[in-house]
N, C-alpha and C positions, 0 to 999 in steps of 0.2 A: 712227581711230574712224569708222565709218560714220555719215554725217550723218542717216540716216533711222532707224536701228535702235539700240537700247541693248542692249548685251550683258550677260551675267551679270557679267562682269568690271567693266563700267561701274557696274552696280548695287552691286557690292561697294565700289568706290571711293567712290561717292556715299554709301553707308551708313556707311562708316568716317569720312568727313569730317563727316557729319551728327552722328555721335557725338562727334567732336572738338569741333565747335561747341557741342554741348550741354554737354560737360564744361567748356569755356572759359566758358560762361555762368555757371557756378557760382562762378567766381572773380569775386567781386562786392564792390564797396564801396558801401554805401548812401549816397545823397546827400540833402540836405535837401528838394529839390523832388520827390522820388519817382522820379527817373530814376537807376538805379544805374550805376556805372562798372563795366563788365565787360570780359572778354577776348573776347567774341563778335565785337566789331569788329576784332579781330586775326585771328581764325580765318576769318571770312567772306571777306575779300579774299585770305587765304592759300589758301583753297580755290580761288578763281578763278585764282590764279597757278599753283598746283601741278596742279590737275585740268584746267584749261583752261576756256574760256568755258562750254561746254555742261554738263559734269559739275559744275563749281563752282557754276553757277547752280542746277542741279537739287539739289545738296547743300543750299544755302541755302533753297531752296523746300521741300524735304522737312522741314528743321528747322522752318520757319514753320508748315507744315501739321500736323506732329506736335504742336507746342505749341498750335495753334488747336483741335485736337480734344480737348485735355486732358492729353496726355502732359506730365509736369512737366519740360520741357527748358529753359524760360526761366530767367532769373536767380532764384536762391533757390528752385529746384525748384518753380516755378510753371508753370502751363499753363492753357489754356482760352481761349475766345473773349473772355471779359471782359478778359483781358490784352491781346489783340490790338486790341480797340476802346478800350482804356483809355489812360492817360497816355503809356505807352511804345509804343503800337501803331504809330505812324508809323515809329519806329526799326525795329521788328520787320518791318513790311511792306516796308521798303526794302532788307532784307538780300539778296534775290535780285538786285536792281539793283546793289547794292554788289559782289557777286561777279561779276556780268556785266561791270561796268566794269573791275574788276581783271583779269578773264580776257581781255577785249579788249585792254587795254593790254599785258599780258604776251605776247599772241599776236603782236604786231608785231615782236618780237625787237629792240626799240629801247628803251634805258633811259629816254629822255624820255617815250615812249608809256606805259611802265609807270608812271612817276611820275604822269603825267596821269591815267591810268586809276584809280590809287589815290586821288588827290585828288578826282577827279570822284565816285567812289563815296562818299567821306567826306562831300562836300558834299550829295549827294543824300540820304544818311542823315540829316544834320542838318536839311535843309529839311523832309523828310517828318516827322521827329521834332518839329520846332517846330510844324508845321501841326497835327498831332494834339494836341499839348500845348495849343495855343491853343483848339482845339475842345473837348477833354475837360475842361479846368480850370474854366471858361472864363477866358481870359487874353488879354493883348495880346502883340504880337510882341516888344516890348522885354523883357518879363518872360520870355517863351519863350526868347529868345536868352540872357538872363542865367542862366536855370535849365538849359537844355538844350545850350547850345553852349560858352559861355565857360569853365565849369569843366573841360570835357573837351578843350579845344584842345591843352593841353600833351601829354596822353597820346595824343591822336589823331596828333600829329606823330611821337611815338615809335613808335606802332604802324605808321604808314605807312613810316617809315624801316626798321623791322625787317622788315616784309613785303617791301619792295623789296630789302633786302640778303640776306635769307634764303630767300625764296620760290623764286627761280630755282635757287639752290644745292641746296635740298632736292629740288626737282623733278629736277634733273640727277643727283643722287645716287640717287634712286629709279629713274630710267630706267637708269642705268649698272648698278645692282644687279639689274635685271630685275623689280623690284617694280611699277613703273609703266610701262604701255605706251601 
């Protein structure tokens, strides 16, 4: 991929993964503190691993921008700037960084780098989410950790493991079949 230009093919990949992220956002389990458990945080790093750093990050950014302008792509078919600046806004705004970290880790062709990239992305997601939660609620850091991180840690581990195990395999299969270039 040319580092300066984005081709029509790149836009198609970005659009397809943006749609995958939006679909995964609808697989949602409501939680008591108002931060739902969704599969967005599975699809976002998967985009970084499969599409690469640039296209994966653009895919996550397109998802965030679509939601911010009101397209109902966020969890439970919500959208709008109010969601982005609300309780879950920190999580949403960190999605491009999450895809970036996963893409950088995957680009090194080293399993340890991939794992580090996925964990760094998840940590950035949680820190941004907690920060916004503290500001939007208003709340303290202990409450934010209890509401925004603790209940999600087991599923975060599962998602990271699945992305690490499946991401490169899916990418290689797509490359081998000629779908992904």
